[in-house]
C-alpha positions as CSV (number, residue, x, y, z in Angstrom):
1,X,-42.5,39.2,92.9
2,X,-46.1,39.0,94.1
3,X,-47.3,38.0,90.6
4,X,-44.7,35.3,90.4
5,X,-45.7,33.9,93.8
6,X,-49.3,33.9,92.8
7,X,-48.6,32.0,89.6
8,X,-46.5,29.4,91.5
9,X,-49.4,29.1,94.1
10,X,-51.9,28.5,91.3
11,X,-49.7,25.8,89.7
12,X,-49.1,24.1,93.1
13,X,-52.8,24.0,93.7
14,X,-53.4,22.4,90.3
15,X,-50.9,19.7,91.1
16,X,-52.4,19.3,94.6
17,X,-55.8,18.7,93.1
18,X,-54.6,15.9,90.8
19,X,-52.5,14.2,93.5
20,X,-55.2,14.3,96.1
21,X,-57.7,12.8,93.7
22,X,-55.2,10.1,92.7
23,X,-54.6,9.3,96.3
24,X,-58.3,8.9,96.9
25,X,-58.6,6.6,93.9
26,X,-55.8,4.5,95.2
27,X,-57.4,4.3,98.6
28,X,-60.7,3.0,97.2
29,X,-58.9,-0.2,96.1
30,X,-58.7,-1.2,99.8
31,X,-62.2,-0.3,100.7
32,X,-65.1,2.1,100.0
33,X,-66.3,2.8,103.6
34,X,-65.5,6.2,105.0
35,X,-63.2,4.7,107.7
36,X,-61.4,2.6,105.2
37,X,-61.1,5.5,102.8
38,X,-59.6,7.8,105.4
39,X,-57.3,5.2,106.6
40,X,-56.2,4.4,103.1
41,X,-55.5,8.0,102.0
42,X,-53.2,8.6,105.0
43,X,-51.2,5.6,103.8
44,X,-50.8,7.0,100.3
45,X,-47.7,9.1,99.8
46,X,-49.2,10.7,96.7
47,X,-52.2,12.0,98.7
48,X,-49.9,13.3,101.4
49,X,-47.8,15.0,98.8
50,X,-51.0,16.6,97.4
51,X,-51.9,17.9,100.9
52,X,-48.4,19.3,101.2
53,X,-48.7,21.1,97.9
54,X,-52.1,22.5,98.9
55,X,-50.6,23.9,102.1
56,X,-47.6,25.3,100.1
57,X,-50.0,26.9,97.7
58,X,-51.8,28.6,100.7
59,X,-48.6,29.9,102.1
60,X,-47.4,31.2,98.7
61,X,-50.8,32.9,98.2
62,X,-50.5,34.6,101.7
63,X,-47.0,35.9,100.8
64,X,-48.3,37.1,97.4
65,X,-51.2,38.9,99.1
66,X,-48.8,40.5,101.7
67,X,-46.6,41.9,98.8
68,X,-49.4,42.7,96.3
69,X,-53.0,43.8,96.4
70,X,-56.2,41.7,96.4
71,X,-57.3,43.1,93.0
72,X,-54.2,41.7,91.3
73,X,-53.5,38.5,93.2
74,X,-56.9,36.9,93.2
75,X,-57.5,37.2,89.4
76,X,-54.1,35.6,88.9
77,X,-55.2,32.6,91.0
78,X,-57.8,31.6,88.4
79,X,-54.8,30.5,86.2
80,X,-55.0,27.3,88.3
81,X,-57.4,25.9,85.6
82,X,-54.8,26.6,82.9
83,X,-52.2,24.5,84.8
84,X,-54.8,21.8,85.4
85,X,-55.7,21.4,81.8
86,X,-52.1,21.5,80.6
87,X,-50.9,19.0,83.2
88,X,-53.8,16.6,82.6
89,X,-53.2,16.8,78.9
90,X,-49.5,15.9,79.3
91,X,-50.2,13.3,82.0
92,X,-52.8,11.4,80.1
93,X,-51.1,12.1,76.7
94,X,-54.3,13.7,75.4
95,X,-54.1,16.3,72.7
96,X,-55.6,19.6,73.7
97,X,-58.5,20.6,71.3
98,X,-58.5,23.9,69.5
99,X,-61.1,25.1,72.0
100,X,-58.8,24.3,74.9
101,X,-55.9,26.2,73.3
102,X,-58.0,29.2,72.3
103,X,-59.5,29.3,75.8
104,X,-56.1,29.1,77.4
105,X,-54.8,31.9,75.2
106,X,-57.9,34.0,75.8
107,X,-57.6,33.6,79.5
108,X,-53.9,34.5,79.5
109,X,-54.3,37.5,77.2
110,X,-57.4,38.8,79.0
111,X,-55.7,38.6,82.4
112,X,-52.4,40.1,81.1
113,X,-54.1,43.1,79.5
114,X,-56.2,43.7,82.6
115,X,-53.2,43.7,84.9
116,X,-51.2,45.9,82.5
117,X,-53.9,48.5,81.9
118,X,-55.3,48.6,85.4
119,X,-51.8,48.8,87.0
120,X,-53.4,48.5,90.5
121,X,-51.7,50.4,93.2
122,X,-52.2,50.9,96.9
123,X,-54.0,48.1,98.7
124,X,-52.1,48.8,102.0
125,X,-54.9,50.5,103.9
126,X,-55.7,49.0,107.3
127,X,-59.5,48.1,107.1
128,X,-61.6,49.7,109.7
129,X,-64.0,47.8,111.9
130,X,-67.1,49.4,110.2
131,X,-65.7,48.4,106.8
132,X,-65.5,44.8,107.9
133,X,-69.0,44.9,109.2
134,X,-70.4,46.3,106.0
135,X,-68.4,43.9,103.9
136,X,-69.5,40.9,106.0
137,X,-73.1,42.0,105.8
138,X,-73.0,42.5,102.1
139,X,-71.1,39.2,101.5
140,X,-73.4,37.3,103.8
141,X,-76.5,38.7,102.2
142,X,-75.2,37.8,98.7
143,X,-74.3,34.3,99.7
144,X,-77.7,33.9,101.4
145,X,-79.6,35.0,98.3
146,X,-77.5,32.7,96.1
147,X,-78.1,29.8,98.5
148,X,-81.8,30.4,98.6
149,X,-82.3,30.6,94.9
150,X,-80.2,27.5,94.4
151,X,-83.1,25.4,95.7
152,X,-85.1,25.9,92.5
153,X,-84.5,25.6,88.8
154,X,-82.5,23.2,86.7
155,X,-79.4,21.3,88.0
156,X,-77.1,23.6,86.1
157,X,-78.8,26.6,87.7
158,X,-78.5,25.2,91.2
159,X,-74.8,24.3,90.7
160,X,-74.1,27.8,89.3
161,X,-75.9,29.5,92.2
162,X,-73.9,27.5,94.7
163,X,-70.8,28.3,92.8
164,X,-71.6,32.0,93.1
165,X,-72.0,31.7,96.9
166,X,-68.7,29.7,97.2
167,X,-66.9,32.2,95.1
168,X,-67.9,35.0,97.4
169,X,-66.9,33.0,100.5
170,X,-63.4,32.2,98.9
171,X,-63.0,35.9,98.0
172,X,-63.8,36.8,101.6
173,X,-61.2,34.2,102.7
174,X,-58.6,35.8,100.6
175,X,-59.4,39.2,102.1
176,X,-58.9,37.8,105.6
177,X,-55.7,36.2,104.4
178,X,-54.4,39.5,103.2
179,X,-55.4,41.3,106.4
180,X,-53.7,38.6,108.5
181,X,-50.6,38.6,106.3
182,X,-50.3,42.4,106.8
183,X,-50.3,41.8,110.6
184,X,-47.4,39.4,110.3
185,X,-44.8,42.2,110.3
186,X,-46.0,43.1,113.8
187,X,-45.1,39.6,115.1
188,X,-46.7,36.2,115.0
189,X,-48.2,36.6,118.5
190,X,-50.1,39.7,117.4
191,X,-52.0,37.8,114.7
192,X,-54.0,35.6,117.0
193,X,-55.1,38.6,119.1
194,X,-57.1,39.8,116.0
195,X,-60.1,38.2,114.4
196,X,-58.7,37.9,110.9
197,X,-57.1,34.4,111.3
198,X,-60.3,33.0,112.7
199,X,-62.1,34.7,109.8
200,X,-59.9,32.7,107.4
201,X,-60.9,29.4,109.0
202,X,-64.7,30.3,109.1
203,X,-64.9,31.7,105.6
204,X,-62.8,29.0,104.2
205,X,-64.9,26.3,105.8
206,X,-68.1,27.9,104.5
207,X,-66.7,28.1,101.0
208,X,-65.6,24.5,101.2
209,X,-69.0,23.3,102.3
210,X,-70.9,25.3,99.7
211,X,-68.5,24.2,96.9
212,X,-69.3,20.6,97.8
213,X,-73.0,21.3,97.5
214,X,-72.2,22.8,94.1
215,X,-70.4,19.7,92.9
216,X,-73.2,17.4,94.2
217,X,-76.2,19.5,92.8
218,X,-75.3,19.7,89.1
219,X,-72.7,19.7,86.4
220,X,-69.2,20.7,87.5
221,X,-68.8,23.0,84.5
222,X,-71.7,25.2,85.8
223,X,-70.3,25.6,89.3
224,X,-66.7,26.0,88.1
225,X,-67.7,28.7,85.6
226,X,-69.5,30.6,88.3
227,X,-66.7,30.2,90.8
228,X,-64.0,31.3,88.3
229,X,-65.9,34.4,87.1
230,X,-67.4,35.7,90.4
231,X,-64.4,35.2,92.6
232,X,-62.1,37.7,90.8
233,X,-64.9,40.2,90.5
234,X,-65.7,39.9,94.2
235,X,-62.0,40.1,95.1
236,X,-61.5,43.3,93.0
237,X,-64.5,44.9,94.7
238,X,-63.3,43.9,98.2
239,X,-59.8,45.1,97.4
240,X,-61.0,48.5,96.4
241,X,-63.5,48.9,99.2
242,X,-61.5,47.3,102.0
243,X,-57.8,47.9,101.3
244,X,-57.9,50.9,99.1
245,X,-56.8,49.3,95.8
246,X,-56.6,51.9,93.1
247,X,-57.1,50.8,89.5
248,X,-56.4,53.2,86.7
249,X,-59.6,54.0,84.9
250,X,-59.0,57.3,83.1
251,X,-58.4,57.9,79.4
252,X,-60.5,54.9,78.3
253,X,-58.7,52.4,80.5
254,X,-61.9,51.3,82.1
255,X,-63.4,50.2,78.8
256,X,-60.2,48.2,78.0
257,X,-60.3,46.6,81.5
258,X,-64.0,45.6,81.1
259,X,-63.3,44.1,77.6
260,X,-60.2,42.2,78.8
261,X,-62.0,40.8,81.8
262,X,-64.9,39.8,79.6
263,X,-62.5,37.9,77.3
264,X,-60.9,36.2,80.3
265,X,-64.3,35.2,81.8
266,X,-65.6,33.9,78.5
267,X,-62.4,31.9,78.0
268,X,-62.7,30.5,81.5
269,X,-66.3,29.5,80.9
270,X,-65.3,27.6,77.8
271,X,-62.2,26.1,79.5
272,X,-64.3,24.9,82.4
273,X,-66.3,22.8,80.0
274,X,-63.2,21.0,78.7
275,X,-63.4,17.2,78.9
276,X,-60.0,17.2,80.5
277,X,-61.3,18.7,83.8
278,X,-64.7,17.2,83.8
279,X,-65.0,15.5,87.3
280,X,-66.5,12.2,86.0
281,X,-64.0,11.9,83.1
282,X,-61.1,12.8,85.4
283,X,-62.1,10.1,88.0
284,X,-62.5,7.5,85.2
285,X,-58.9,8.3,83.9
286,X,-57.4,8.2,87.4
287,X,-59.2,5.0,88.2
288,X,-57.8,3.4,85.0
289,X,-54.3,4.6,85.8
290,X,-54.5,3.2,89.3
291,X,-55.8,-0.2,88.1
292,X,-53.0,-0.5,85.6
293,X,-50.2,0.6,87.9
294,X,-51.2,-0.9,91.3
295,X,-51.8,-4.6,91.8
296,X,-55.2,-5.6,93.3
297,X,-55.4,-6.3,97.0
298,X,-55.9,-10.0,97.8
């Protein structure tokens, strides 16, 4: 059930991304200033629907994490890019290239083999305060290093470094979500007496800010690749360390798991370079669709 909820959450997030971008493109018709843009998007049902789907995705992810473990759910969430490519291909009636299809198959196969072979169990341990302190120190240090080295090098290098930092922040957000979801059984009032809900807001905001820097600093493919690869790895490490996730590694299973993850990561890297999800190309297509379906404002 947890896997199904995670897949639905990933699909909902993909649709939310498209609808929100479409809403922004519609809003720019009435004005390009920040105030006009914000006023415009709140008047666009398509944008509001996108926000609703994003919120639904968050709730579904929380339920999935409460039923499953972090090492399983977070790798599944990267399938959002599969839904995004397929939906965009159908929406704009674009034929997916053989690279898109092979990457989609590679991602699905790599993820499926990893989940089947690892057969993660456990993940129900209540994290201790000292575990959180160590995790926050390690995550903060890794993000700080990625942030600092992102100020040098090529645009692709800078975008990738920011993507690494954002991936760690989002993995940390998922860890806080799971911890908060596990508290839900003790009553809604209990949740806000613990730090986990506030950790969700802080880590999520940090991840959002860093991801925006990643998009502005270089090619979206570079930041997206880093985000898609580092986030599942960081989540698996956090799941094992923090919640006691147990992956089966005996009898050659570890080698199969490493190979399957490598196939998935390589496929994600190729898929993130697809012209269907390139930010500039997507915005151009959405702008064209808006211009051809919405009459100009007098």
